[in-house]
N, C-alpha and C positions, 0 to 999 in steps of 0.2 A: 096375764090371761092366756095367751097362746101356749105358754109352757105347761099349763095345767090341764088343758083339754086334749082328748086323744086325737090322733090325726086319722084321716081316712085314707088309706093306702091307694085308692083309686084316683084321688084328686091331688093337685099340686099344693104343697105348703106355701102361702103367700110370702113367706121369708126365705124360700128356696132350700128348705131343709128336707123336703120330701117331694121331689119332682115327680110329675106323672110318668108311669111307664106304660109302654105299648106292648102288647102281646107277651107280658111277663118276661121280657129280656132283662137280664141283670145289667146294673150300672156299671160302666167301665170308665175309670179315671184315665183321661188322656194326658199325657205328658211327652214333651220332645225327648228323644234319646240321642246320645252321642253316636254319630256314624261309625266312630272308631272302636269304642269299647262298650257301647250300649248303655252306659250309665246315664243318669239324668243330667240334663244340662240346664243352666240358669241364666237369664239375661243380666248382663253386668254393664250398667251405665258408663263406667269409666273407659271400657274399650269398645262401646257400641256393638257388643256382639253377645252370642251365647257361649258361656264358658263350662267346659266340663272339669269339674272338681276331682275327677278320678285321673284323667290323662293329661289335663291342662291345655287341651286344645280350644280354640276360638272358632266360633262358626257365624256366618252371616245369618241373621234371623229369618230372612225370606226364603233363602234357598238351601241352607245348612251348608254352604260352601265354606271350606276351611280358609279363614283369613289370617290365622296366626296361632301361636302357641306360647303357653308359659314355660313349657318344657321343664317341669320340676325334676330335680335330680332324682334318679331312681337307685341311688345307692343305699338308701333307706327309706323305710316308712316313717315320716315325720310326725306321726300322730302322738308320739310320745308315750303310747300306752303299752309298749312291748314289755315283756319280762325282763327284770333287771339282769344284766349279764354277770358273769363270774368276775370280770374286771371291776364292774361297778359296785359289787358287794365289797370290795376292798376300800371303797371311799365312803364318806358320810357327808351329810348336808348341815350347814351352819345357817340357821334361820334367825333373822332379826326380828324381834317381837314388836319393834318400833314401827318400821317401814315395810316389813313383809319380805324383804330381799332374801334370796336363797343363794349361798355360795357352795360350791362343791370342793372338797379337800381330800387328801389321802389321810390315812390313819395317823400320821405322825404330825399333822398340822391342825393346830387350833387357832382361834382369834379372839381377841379381847375388844374389838371395836368393829362396827360395821363399816364397810368400805364405802357405802352410798349415803349414810346419814350421820355417821359418827357415834351412834348409840352403842352403849356397852351391853345392851339387853339381848344377848345371844343365847341360843339353845342349839344342842346337836342332836340330830336324829339320823336313822339309816335312810339310804337312798330310796326315794318313792317312785321313780321311773328311770327308764333307760337314758344314759347320757351317751350321745352318739354323734359327735362331730365328724366331719369328713376331712377337714384340712386344718392346719394350724400354722400360725407365724410365730416362731418362738421369741421370747424376750431377749433383748440384745443389750439394754442399758440397766445399770444397777441403780439402787435407790439413792445412793449419793449424787449421782449425775442427774437423776430426776428431779431431786430436791433443788439442785443448784439451776437447772433450767427453769423451774417454776419461778424461783425468786428472781431471776433475770427477767422473766416475762412480767411479774408483777411491777418491777420498776419501770416499765414502759407505760403502765396505766397512768392516766391524768385525772385530775379533779376527784381524787379519792379523799376520804375522811382523813383528818390529820393523824399521823402516827400509823395508818395502815400499812405503808411500805416498810417501817422500821419495827413495829411492834406485832406484826403478824406472826402467829405461832403455828408452825406446821405440826400436826399430829402425825402419828406414825403413818407412812405411806404404805399402801397394801397393793400388791402386784395381782390383777385380776385378768384372766383370759375372758374377754367379752364376746358373746355370740354374735355373729354377723351373717347376714345373707349377702352374697356377692352376685351382683346382677350383670349378666351379659345379655344384650338385646339390640334389635333394630329399633330405632326411634323415628316415628313418623310424626311430623309437626306442621301445623299450620300457624304462621306468624302474621301479625297485622301491624300497621303502623300508618304514619302520614309523611310522606316525603315532599321535598320542595326543589325545584330546579330554577336557578335565577339566570335570566337571559338579559340582553342588553337594555331592553325596555319593558320587560315583563317578568313576573315570578310565577311559575306554574306549580300549583298545589295539587298532589296526587294521593289518592288512597292506594295503599300498597298492601298486596297479599303474597306472602312467600310460602312455598310448599318445600319441605326438606326431608330427606331421609338419610340418616347417618347411624353409625353403630358405636355403642359404648360397651367397655369391658371392665369387669370387676368393680363396679360402683358399689360401695359398702353401705349397708343399712343395718344398724344394731337392732337387735331383736329382744332387747330387754326393756320392760316398762319402767324400770327404776331409774334408768339413765336418761338424762336430757339429750334428745336427738341432735340439738345444735352443738352440745359440748363434744359429742363424739365426731361430728362433722368438722368441728374446728381443729381437731389434732390430725385430720387426715393430711396427705395420703400415707398409705402404707406401701412397702415395697414387697410386691407379690412374688418377685423373683426368689425370695426366701421361704415361700409357702410350701409346706410339705404335707404328706399324708399324715393324719393324726396318729400319734402312738402315745401310749400311756406315760412313758418316761418324760415327756415335756411338761407334765403336770407336776411333777415331783419338786415340792418347794413353792408351788403357786397355788392360788385359788382360781376357780373357774365359775362363771355364771351360766345358767341355763337359759335357752330362749323361751320367751313368753308369748310370742307371735309368730304364726306361720306365714309364709310368703303371700298366701292368699289374702290373709287378714291384713296385709300391709300394702295391698294393691295401690290404695290411695296415696300412701306416701310415695311409692315409686313414681306414679305419675306426676305428682307436684314437684318432685325433685328434678325430674327429667324436663318439666316446663321451664324450670330456672336454668338448667343446663342449655336448653335450646335458645334461651335469650342471648347466649353468647354469639349466635349467628347474626344478630342485628348489627354488629360491627361491620360484618362482611356486606351485608345489604346496604348499609349506610354509604359505602364507597361509591355507589351508583347515583348518589344525590348529593346536592349541595348542603342539605339538612335533612335529618331523618328523626322522627319521633315514634319509638315503638309503643304499641298498646298491649302491655303484658297481660291485662285482664281478658283479652280475646284469644290468647294462645290456646290451642287445642292439641293435645299429644296422645298417642296410643302406642302400645309396644307390639313387636312382632319377633318371630324367631328368638324367643326368650329361653334363657337357661340359668339356672340358679344354683349356687354351691353354698354349703354350710361350713363356715370357717370360724375358728377362734382367734381373735387378734388381741395382742398384749397391750394393756393399759395400767398405768400407775395411778391409783385414785387416792386422793387425800382430802382432808377436811381442814380448812383453815379457821382457827378459832379467834374471832375478833369481836370485842365488846358485846359478847354474850350471843353472837351469831355463828352458826357453822356455815361456812361457804364452801361449795364443792369445786374442786379443780381436777384436772386430768393431765397426764403427761403420756405422749406415745411411748409405748414400751420398746419400740424398734428404732424410731427416728429421734425421739427426744423432744418432739413438738410439744409445747405446753400450752394451755388455754384454760379459761374459765370465764366467770362474770364477776368482775370487781365492783364493789360497792360505790355509790355516787356520794359525793360531798353533800352534807346537809345544806349548805349554802345554796346549791342548786334547787333544792326544794323550796327555800325561802324566796329565791329569785322567781320560781314559777308562781308562788303565792302573790307576790308584788305585781307581776305582769298581769296575772288573773285579775287583781283588784283594779288596776288601771283600765281593764276592758269592761268592767262591771258598773252599774248604776251607783254603787256605794261610793264611787270616787266624788260625787257631788256633795256628800256630807261635809268633808273638810273644806270644800270650796264654799259651801252655804255658810259654814261656820265663820270662815274668814270675811265674809260679807257682813254678817250679823254682828260681830264683836265690835267693829268701829262704831256702830249705831249705839251699842251699849255702853261703850266708853264715853261717848258724847253725853249720854243721858247722866251718868255718874258725875262727869266733870262739871256739868251745867248745875248740878244740884247744890253747889257751894259748900259741900260737906267735905272738910279737910281733916278729918279724923285719921289717925295712923292706920286703922283697919281699911278705910277707903283707899288711903294712899297706897298701901301694900296691894290691895285688890287690883288697882289700876296697873301697878307694875306687872302683877302676874298676868293680867289680861293682855297687856302689850307684848309680853313675852310669848304668850300662847298665840297671839295674832301673828307674830313674826314666823313662828314655827309652822302655822298653818299656811302662811303665804309661801314659804320654802317648800313645803310638802306638796301643795297644789301645783306649784311650778314643776317640781320634779315629777309628779304624777302626769302632767300634760306632756312633758318631754319624753318620758318612758311610754306614754301612749303612741307618740309619734315614731319612736324608734324601737318599741317594744317587740313588734312582730319580727323585724330584722335581727335584733339582738337575741331574741328568744330562740329563733331558727338557727342562728350561728352557734350559740352555746350548746344547744342540744345535739346538733350534728357532731360538735366536738366530743361531747359526752358519749354519744352512741358510737362513734368511731373509736373511741378509746376504750371504753369499759364494757361493751358488748362482746358477745362471742366472736371470734375470728371468723371470717367468711370461710364457707366450704369451697373446696376446689371445683373448677368448672369443666368446661369441654376439653380444654387443653390437657387436662390431667387423664380423663377417662375415654377420650375418643380412641376408637379402635381403627387404626390406619389400614388394616388388612382387608377392609370392605370399602367399597367405592361410595363416596358421599355424593348425593344428588341435591342441587338447589335451584329451583326456579322461581322467578319473581313476576308477578303480574300487577300492573298498576293502571290507574285511569285518572284522567284529568277531571277534577270536579271544581276547580276555581282557577280563574286567571286573573291576576292582579296586575294592572298596567301602571306605568310610571306616573300617570296623570290622576291616579287615585281611584280609577274606575275598576270595577270588577266584572268579570263575566263568568257565568256557570257554564261549563262544557262537559262533555263526556268523550273521552278518547282512550280506548283501550290499548295497552302496550304490553308485550310479553318479553321478558328478558331471562335468558338461560345463562347463569353465571358460570363460567369455568371455575371450579371449586377444588381447592387443595388445603385440607385442614392440617396444620401443624406438622 
């Protein structure tokens, strides 16, 4: 109704589309501007501030005071819309019609298989946008070494399907330069947990809050949507002492991928990984207590003094063909570190189903049947019918009763130990077959900057030896002398 009738320009629209004007003054759209470059700035919850997408500075919302900076590299405009350079005109793109992956190669290189999904459905086309990395870490190991390292890694996996380690067939390995953003920044973190101090006749329970600031250098984040982030993290670290300015000659004989995500689009990933790295500080905090339990879900992290480099890192990609499935693995093309995600033995899935059955109400079916069958046997026996059919039926029912008793007993036992066994088995599976863990603070900590760590705690419960408890509040601040790695 409202969209069909004309609006009176002198009166406000009830839906806010035609506010009343005073004195014929034109409407002006108010928006905050960056104090540095005058571009529009936007509030970003991850950093609790206003972010300028032009210069990368971060400002306090209330005062527009500068509180940090993303400091994007200014060597290039990373929009990717620039005109294709003369060097790029000598290259072509290989596009996978199956997964959409795009690889860059020189005129002398073709491919028969996609490095990411193993599909042979490839087409070749001219470059569609400028390819402009800043740095590159050259390949150091050859295909033979990469295959050997992968097979050795596969042999360390446990609880795999029968024949996986002996019948796995490596398809042709493809060397690809993967696009990465390398992050340097100051990390500001609030950590929380619960500590305990044990005395002669009491145990003090304390809520703990730690405030830390430290610096990291060259933390890599792959910028390709086709590659599993955990897979790339599992083959870290790279040796950046061999990183050099990008030159075209390094791509001869190799493929390269193009970035799909800009640093600003990956901000959430930056923060989440820095959260995990910050948890390494809990080991230092725990030294001040007899026991300490961190609360990772309460961790809050933001970045400052940030700079980012665009670099190509060497990776051997391969697809393992096993029982009709293509499994993706990778090997660090510089250090030879191999990783992937091995398949799980089907027996584990059957074990899961059985444990789930012992926890469900369906477990009462065989138990009920085991109770009803003896009654049925008694009725048949008392009928004085001794025909061969009845005799055989009684034998079958007795055998079935025996099976039900055994099954019910096993079910009861599994119900008691199921949780413990289930947890133990799955911990073994997860530890063995999941991606290797990403390196932490010890690898990426920047020792050229001073690290600060202070801990506040307050007593919230006092447990006495006689079993009594007292709730108290006693604040305490600890400044830990800190030297990381």
